[in-house]
Every structure is written in structure tokens, then in C-alpha cells.
C-alpha positions as CSV (number, residue, x, y, z in Angstrom):
1,M,0.0,0.0,0.0
2,D,1.1,3.6,-0.6
3,T,0.3,5.0,2.9
4,L,-0.7,3.9,6.4
5,S,-4.0,5.9,6.0
6,E,-4.8,3.9,2.8
7,R,-4.1,0.6,4.7
8,R,-6.5,1.6,7.4
9,E,-9.2,2.6,4.9
10,A,-8.7,-0.7,3.0
11,R,-9.2,-2.6,6.2
12,A,-12.3,-0.7,7.1
13,L,-13.8,-1.3,3.6
14,L,-13.0,-5.0,3.8
15,V,-14.7,-5.2,7.2
16,L,-17.8,-3.6,5.8
17,D,-17.8,-5.9,2.8
18,Q,-17.8,-8.9,5.2
19,L,-20.9,-7.7,7.1
20,R,-24.1,-9.6,6.2
21,G,-26.6,-7.2,4.7
22,V,-24.0,-4.7,3.4
23,D,-23.6,-4.7,-0.4
24,L,-21.4,-2.5,-2.6
25,Q,-24.0,0.2,-2.8
26,A,-24.3,0.3,0.9
27,I,-20.5,0.6,1.4
28,A,-20.5,3.5,-1.0
29,R,-23.3,5.2,1.0
30,L,-21.5,4.7,4.3
31,A,-18.3,6.0,3.0
32,Q,-20.1,9.1,1.5
33,A,-22.2,9.7,4.6
34,F,-19.2,9.6,7.1
35,G,-16.4,10.7,4.8
36,S,-14.6,7.4,4.8
37,A,-15.2,3.7,5.7
38,E,-12.9,4.1,8.7
39,R,-15.1,6.8,10.1
40,A,-18.2,4.8,9.3
41,L,-17.0,1.9,11.4
42,A,-16.3,4.3,14.3
43,A,-19.6,6.1,14.0
44,P,-22.2,5.9,16.8
45,H,-24.5,2.9,16.5
46,R,-27.6,4.9,15.7
47,A,-25.9,6.9,13.0
48,F,-24.5,3.9,11.4
49,A,-27.8,2.0,11.6
50,A,-29.6,4.9,9.9
51,V,-27.5,4.3,6.8
52,A,-26.8,0.5,6.8
53,G,-29.5,-0.9,9.0
54,A,-29.7,-2.3,12.5
55,G,-28.3,-5.8,11.6
56,P,-25.0,-4.6,10.1
57,A,-24.7,-2.0,12.9
58,A,-24.8,-4.8,15.4
59,L,-22.2,-7.0,13.5
60,R,-19.6,-4.4,12.8
61,G,-17.9,-4.8,16.2
62,D,-17.6,-8.6,15.8
63,P,-14.0,-9.5,16.5
64,A,-14.2,-12.5,14.2
65,V,-14.8,-10.2,11.2
66,G,-11.8,-8.1,12.0
67,A,-9.6,-11.1,12.5
68,L,-10.7,-12.6,9.2
69,V,-9.8,-9.3,7.4
70,D,-6.4,-9.1,9.2
71,R,-5.5,-12.7,8.2
72,G,-6.3,-11.9,4.6
73,L,-4.3,-8.6,4.6
74,A,-1.4,-10.5,6.2
75,E,-1.5,-13.1,3.5
76,A,-1.6,-10.3,0.8
77,D,1.5,-8.8,2.3
78,R,3.3,-12.2,2.5
79,L,2.6,-12.8,-1.2
80,G,3.6,-9.3,-2.3
81,M,0.2,-8.1,-3.4
82,R,-0.6,-4.4,-4.0
83,V,-3.7,-3.5,-2.0
84,C,-5.4,-0.4,-3.2
85,T,-8.7,1.4,-2.4
86,W,-11.0,3.2,-4.8
87,G,-9.6,6.5,-3.7
88,G,-5.9,5.4,-4.0
89,P,-3.4,6.4,-6.7
90,V,-2.9,2.9,-8.0
91,Y,-6.6,2.1,-8.4
92,P,-7.4,1.6,-12.1
93,A,-9.1,4.6,-13.5
94,R,-11.3,2.5,-15.8
95,L,-13.1,1.0,-12.8
96,R,-14.3,4.3,-11.5
97,H,-16.8,4.4,-14.4
98,L,-18.7,1.3,-12.9
99,A,-22.0,1.8,-11.1
100,D,-20.6,-0.4,-8.3
101,P,-16.8,-0.1,-8.4
102,P,-14.9,-2.5,-6.1
103,P,-13.9,-0.7,-2.9
104,V,-10.6,-2.6,-2.6
105,L,-8.5,-4.4,-5.2
106,F,-5.7,-6.9,-4.6
107,L,-3.1,-6.7,-7.5
108,R,-0.6,-9.4,-7.9
109,G,2.1,-8.8,-10.6
110,R,2.4,-5.6,-12.7
111,P,-0.3,-3.0,-11.8
112,E,0.7,-0.9,-14.8
113,L,-1.0,-3.4,-17.1
114,T,-4.4,-2.0,-16.2
115,S,-3.6,1.0,-18.4
116,G,-2.7,1.0,-22.1
117,R,-4.5,-0.9,-24.9
118,T,-6.5,-3.9,-23.5
119,V,-8.8,-6.4,-25.0
120,A,-10.9,-9.0,-23.1
121,V,-11.1,-12.4,-24.7
122,V,-13.9,-14.6,-23.1
123,G,-16.0,-17.6,-23.9
124,A,-17.2,-21.0,-23.0
125,R,-15.6,-23.1,-20.2
126,R,-16.6,-26.3,-22.0
127,A,-15.2,-25.0,-25.2
128,T,-14.7,-26.9,-28.4
129,T,-11.3,-27.6,-29.8
130,R,-12.0,-25.0,-32.5
131,A,-12.8,-22.3,-29.9
132,R,-9.7,-23.0,-27.8
133,E,-7.4,-22.9,-31.0
134,V,-9.1,-19.6,-32.0
135,A,-8.8,-18.1,-28.6
136,E,-5.2,-19.0,-28.3
137,R,-4.5,-17.5,-31.7
138,I,-6.3,-14.3,-30.9
139,G,-4.4,-14.0,-27.6
140,F,-1.1,-14.7,-29.4
141,R,-1.7,-12.2,-32.1
142,L,-3.0,-9.4,-29.8
143,A,-0.1,-9.8,-27.4
144,G,2.4,-9.8,-30.3
145,A,0.9,-6.5,-31.4
146,G,1.5,-4.9,-28.0
147,V,-2.1,-5.3,-26.8
148,T,-2.8,-6.6,-23.2
149,V,-5.1,-9.6,-23.1
150,V,-7.6,-9.7,-20.3
151,S,-9.6,-12.8,-19.3
152,G,-10.9,-14.7,-16.3
153,L,-8.5,-17.7,-16.0
154,A,-11.4,-20.1,-16.5
155,L,-11.2,-23.4,-18.3
156,G,-11.7,-23.4,-22.1
157,V,-11.5,-20.1,-23.9
158,D,-10.1,-18.0,-21.0
159,G,-7.1,-20.2,-20.3
160,A,-6.4,-20.5,-24.1
161,A,-6.3,-16.7,-24.5
162,H,-4.0,-16.3,-21.6
163,R,-1.6,-19.0,-22.9
164,G,-1.5,-17.5,-26.3
165,A,-0.6,-14.1,-24.9
166,L,2.2,-15.6,-22.8
167,D,3.5,-17.7,-25.6
168,A,3.9,-14.5,-27.6
169,G,6.0,-13.0,-24.9
170,G,3.2,-10.4,-24.3
171,D,1.1,-9.2,-21.4
172,T,-2.0,-10.6,-19.9
173,V,-4.3,-9.9,-17.0
174,A,-6.4,-12.5,-15.1
175,V,-9.4,-11.3,-13.1
176,L,-10.5,-13.8,-10.5
177,G,-13.7,-14.7,-8.8
178,R,-11.9,-15.7,-5.7
179,G,-8.9,-14.4,-3.6
180,A,-5.7,-13.8,-5.6
181,D,-3.8,-16.1,-3.3
182,R,-4.3,-19.2,-5.5
183,A,-5.5,-20.3,-8.9
184,Y,-9.1,-21.3,-9.9
185,P,-9.5,-23.8,-11.2
186,L,-6.6,-25.6,-9.5
187,T,-5.7,-27.2,-12.9
188,H,-4.6,-23.8,-14.0
189,R,-2.0,-23.5,-11.2
190,R,1.0,-23.4,-13.7
191,L,-0.8,-20.9,-15.9
192,F,-1.6,-18.8,-12.8
193,D,2.1,-18.8,-11.7
194,R,3.1,-17.7,-15.2
195,I,0.7,-14.8,-15.0
196,V,1.8,-13.8,-11.6
197,E,5.4,-13.8,-12.8
198,R,4.9,-11.9,-16.1
199,G,1.5,-10.4,-16.0
200,L,-1.1,-9.3,-13.5
201,V,-3.7,-11.1,-11.3
202,V,-6.6,-9.0,-10.1
203,S,-9.2,-9.7,-7.5
204,E,-11.6,-7.7,-5.3
205,F,-11.9,-10.6,-2.8
206,L,-9.8,-11.0,0.3
207,P,-7.1,-13.7,0.1
208,G,-8.5,-17.0,1.2
209,T,-12.0,-16.2,-0.2
210,P,-13.3,-19.3,-2.0
211,P,-14.7,-19.2,-5.6
212,L,-18.4,-18.9,-4.8
213,K,-21.0,-18.8,-7.6
214,H,-22.2,-15.3,-7.0
215,H,-18.6,-14.0,-7.2
216,F,-18.3,-14.5,-10.9
217,P,-20.9,-11.9,-12.0
218,R,-18.9,-9.4,-9.9
219,R,-15.7,-10.6,-11.6
220,N,-17.2,-10.1,-15.0
221,R,-17.9,-6.4,-14.5
222,I,-14.3,-5.8,-13.6
223,L,-13.1,-7.8,-16.6
224,A,-15.3,-5.8,-18.9
225,A,-14.3,-2.4,-17.3
226,L,-10.6,-3.1,-17.5
227,S,-10.9,-3.7,-21.3
228,D,-11.3,-1.3,-24.3
229,L,-13.4,-4.0,-26.1
230,V,-14.6,-7.5,-25.6
231,V,-14.2,-10.5,-27.9
232,V,-16.6,-13.5,-27.3
233,V,-15.1,-16.6,-28.9
234,E,-17.8,-19.1,-28.1
235,A,-20.8,-18.9,-25.8
236,A,-24.1,-20.7,-25.3
237,V,-27.3,-18.8,-24.3
238,G,-27.0,-17.8,-20.6
239,S,-23.1,-18.1,-20.6
240,G,-21.0,-16.0,-18.2
241,A,-19.3,-14.6,-21.3
242,L,-22.5,-13.0,-22.3
243,S,-22.7,-11.4,-18.8
244,T,-19.3,-9.8,-19.5
245,S,-20.5,-8.5,-22.8
246,R,-23.6,-7.0,-21.2
247,H,-21.4,-5.1,-18.7
248,A,-19.2,-4.0,-21.6
249,L,-22.2,-2.6,-23.4
250,D,-23.4,-0.7,-20.3
251,L,-19.9,0.9,-20.3
252,G,-20.0,1.8,-24.0
253,R,-17.4,-0.8,-25.0
254,D,-17.5,-2.5,-28.5
255,I,-18.3,-6.2,-28.7
256,W,-16.8,-8.5,-31.2
257,A,-17.9,-12.2,-31.7
258,V,-16.5,-15.2,-33.5
259,P,-19.3,-16.8,-35.6
260,G,-20.0,-20.4,-34.9
261,P,-22.0,-23.2,-36.6
262,I,-25.7,-22.5,-36.4
263,D,-26.6,-26.0,-35.2
264,T,-24.2,-26.0,-32.3
265,A,-25.7,-25.1,-28.9
266,V,-22.4,-23.7,-27.5
267,C,-22.4,-21.2,-30.3
268,E,-26.0,-20.0,-30.0
269,G,-25.2,-17.1,-27.7
270,V,-22.3,-15.8,-29.7
271,N,-24.4,-15.9,-32.9
272,Q,-27.2,-14.0,-31.2
273,L,-24.6,-11.3,-30.2
274,I,-23.8,-10.9,-33.9
275,R,-27.5,-10.8,-34.8
276,D,-28.0,-8.1,-32.2
277,G,-25.2,-5.9,-33.6
278,A,-21.8,-7.2,-32.4
279,S,-19.0,-7.0,-34.9
280,P,-18.3,-10.4,-36.5
281,L,-14.7,-11.4,-36.1
282,I,-13.9,-13.3,-39.4
283,S,-10.3,-12.6,-39.7
284,I,-7.8,-12.6,-36.7
285,P,-5.1,-10.8,-38.5
286,D,-7.4,-8.0,-39.8
287,F,-9.0,-7.7,-36.4
288,V,-5.6,-7.3,-34.6
289,C,-4.5,-4.7,-37.1
290,A,-7.7,-2.7,-36.4
291,V,-7.4,-3.0,-32.6
292,S,-3.7,-2.3,-32.5
293,G,-3.9,0.6,-34.9
294,Q,-1.0,-0.8,-36.9
295,E,-1.2,-0.3,-40.7
296,E,0.6,-3.5,-41.4
297,R,0.2,-6.9,-39.7
298,P,2.9,-7.4,-37.1
299,A,5.6,-9.8,-37.8
300,Q,5.5,-12.6,-35.2
301,P,6.8,-16.0,-34.8
302,E,4.3,-18.6,-36.1
303,L,2.2,-20.5,-33.6
304,R,1.5,-23.4,-35.9
305,P,-1.7,-25.3,-35.2
306,S,-1.4,-28.7,-33.7
307,G,-3.7,-31.7,-33.3
308,P,-6.6,-32.2,-35.8
309,E,-6.2,-28.7,-37.2
310,G,-2.5,-29.3,-37.9
311,R,-3.4,-32.6,-39.6
312,V,-5.9,-30.8,-41.9
313,L,-3.3,-28.2,-42.7
314,D,-0.6,-30.9,-43.5
315,E,-3.0,-32.7,-45.9
316,L,-3.9,-29.5,-47.7
317,G,-0.2,-28.9,-48.4
318,D,0.2,-26.5,-51.4
319,E,-2.8,-27.7,-53.2
320,C,-6.3,-26.4,-53.7
321,L,-8.7,-29.1,-52.5
322,G,-12.4,-29.7,-52.3
323,I,-13.9,-30.5,-48.9
324,D,-14.7,-34.1,-49.7
325,L,-11.2,-35.0,-50.8
326,L,-9.6,-33.1,-48.0
327,A,-11.7,-34.8,-45.4
328,S,-10.9,-38.1,-46.9
329,R,-7.2,-37.5,-46.8
330,A,-7.3,-36.3,-43.2
331,G,-9.4,-39.3,-42.2
332,M,-12.3,-37.5,-40.6
333,P,-16.0,-36.7,-41.4
334,V,-16.7,-33.8,-43.7
335,S,-18.5,-32.0,-40.8
336,Q,-15.4,-32.1,-38.5
337,A,-13.1,-31.0,-41.4
338,L,-15.4,-28.0,-42.1
339,A,-15.3,-27.0,-38.4
340,L,-11.5,-27.2,-38.3
341,L,-11.2,-25.3,-41.6
342,T,-13.4,-22.5,-40.2
343,A,-11.0,-22.1,-37.3
344,L,-8.0,-22.2,-39.6
345,E,-9.6,-19.6,-41.8
346,L,-10.3,-17.3,-38.8
347,A,-6.7,-17.7,-37.8
348,G,-5.4,-16.7,-41.2
349,W,-4.0,-20.1,-42.1
350,V,-6.5,-21.0,-44.8
351,R,-8.5,-19.3,-47.6
352,Q,-11.9,-20.6,-48.8
353,L,-12.6,-20.5,-52.6
354,P,-15.8,-20.9,-54.5
355,G,-17.2,-24.4,-54.7
356,M,-16.1,-25.3,-51.1
357,R,-12.5,-25.6,-52.1
358,F,-9.7,-24.6,-49.8
359,R,-6.0,-23.6,-50.0
360,R,-3.4,-22.3,-47.7
361,A,-3.2,-18.6,-47.1
362,A,-0.4,-16.8,-48.7
């Protein structure tokens, strides 16, 4: 923290956040009514209850709440986190435009990554192979062009976008729905450690806070606010990625969406975004050029597709092939080959010609 006074204020804000019946709006009202959260906690019972209610007024002196907050702050110090309040100098300016900005943020890594050009890449947890490949490619190309990739460290699209950014040697920010002391999901521990080392992990939750279901809508508003625009790679109707896009729209951010097959449930939400006015992302290189403001596509090391996509690319060689012949050579159904070719086309590896023929991009 920058000053002792900010530390005291952060502790008071965190105590208020732990009180049952006190939401983010109530914390803001208390801080405004008394001039600070610290003064609110020290206010007479009747004055505090007039703003927050009798229940929270009775709970604010519970020593267990203070001890919980103190343990969390001690863990933040041990892990080298930066703890900032909404009035502090390190607090990201973008978050102040939220209707309910987080009173306290825990920043682990490089706080400067919350400024500059940023793009959120989000999508399904149970993502298809195509979506993970596309998300990784988008993250790789954005980071290679100097754009910071923001996502939520979830399985599927989020993790792929972070990995792509890191593999390009670029910057990425992970916004968590739990405390910043450990990864969620635990299978992303190695990815989490890479982001802590080279990027930034952000959380509004006290270290030790578990990943509860209602935390993720709160996480999504921060994710949207930290980004200049949002890309949805794959999302079913009701997906959390669509929640992020709604927050982005409320903030005036642009939404881009990767089109998906019309008969695939996991793509229904993203296709509806396009129907409702989101920009279709049909070429990753062109999208990155537009976002980064570079007139020419940045020169980057190739992140060649692997797995089934790599096999399709190998079978295509330098020829121009029809879909039936290409699928036969790759040893897969035509429907699978088409899905893989769509991902390869989005990533700039393949061009489609009339008559359902395909060739490698120049």
C-alpha cells in the first residue's frame, strides 16, 4: 500500500464488505455519509444503523470479522500483493466508471497493465477444440501487437487466451472470482504462476476467499471495465461470457464475436450477439490490425496449429482441394473437417474459394 491511511481505509472497507446485509452500494453510501469507511466503522450505533440498517450495525464490532480481514491482509503482504482502495493512486481509472466499483483491489504482478490498450477475450468453459485454438491464436496475435489480453482464467476459452498471450511474450491480466492467493480452477496452477510472474492477477476478494458462484458476475464487471473492447469466442445462451458482454455494453465498449456453426448449442449465444449488432470477427489478422492501430500486420513467430487442425493443414499442403477430398485425406468426417477449416480460416491459415475448395493462405 502507498500510505498507512490507505491501509486503514482498506481494512475498514473490507470489514464492511464482510458484514451480512451490506452490499457494494451500501458501502458507498456509508463512505459518503461519514467521509470514509474508517469513520463509518467508528460512528455511533444509531448513525451507522440509519445508513446501513440495524443488523449490520450490530455486526460491525464482531472481533471475528476483524480477525478474518487481518489474516487476509497479512497473506496479501506475504505474497507481495498491492492492495489499493477506490480513492488510491494505483486504483485503475477505468473501474471508476462502474456503477458499483470494487472498494478494494488486490493486485498481484504488474499493476501498470491495467492501463494502455487492453482487449478482453472470453468464452465457454466447455469450449470446443476449434474455440480453444481460435482463442489462443487471438491472444497470441494481440499480445504480439502490444495489446494486453484480459480474461478470467477459467477453463476453455479464457485459459487458451492467456496462454496465447504468454507464448507470444506479451502481457495478460487475469481477473479472478476468488482471492488472488491461489488459482481457480486448480488445474490452472501453472498458468496462474506464469501470469503472476509476467502479467497481473486482479481480485476484489480477500485472500482466502473461495470461488463462490455469486462472485463471478462481480468478476465479469471488472473484466469488462478493464478492457477497451470484448471478444466473445464461443458462448451458449446464458453463458457467463454474455454477462461480461452486457457489462461492456453498459460501459460503452465495443463487442466482437466469433461466428459459430448455427446448429451448435455452445455457439447460440455468440451468434445471437452478432444478430444483435456485435461485430463479427472473421479474420484474426485483420481484427488485430484494427485494434492495435498498426497499418501492417505485425511480424510474429508462427504458432502453428497442432492436433486435428495441424493434420488438416498438412493434408492441404500447397494444393487447392475440395472439402470431400480433403476430409478423406485427413481421415475425418466432412462436418469435422469443415469446423476445423473454419478455425484455420479465422486464424489466417486457410482461404476458402468458391465451390467449397480450400487452399493455404499466402
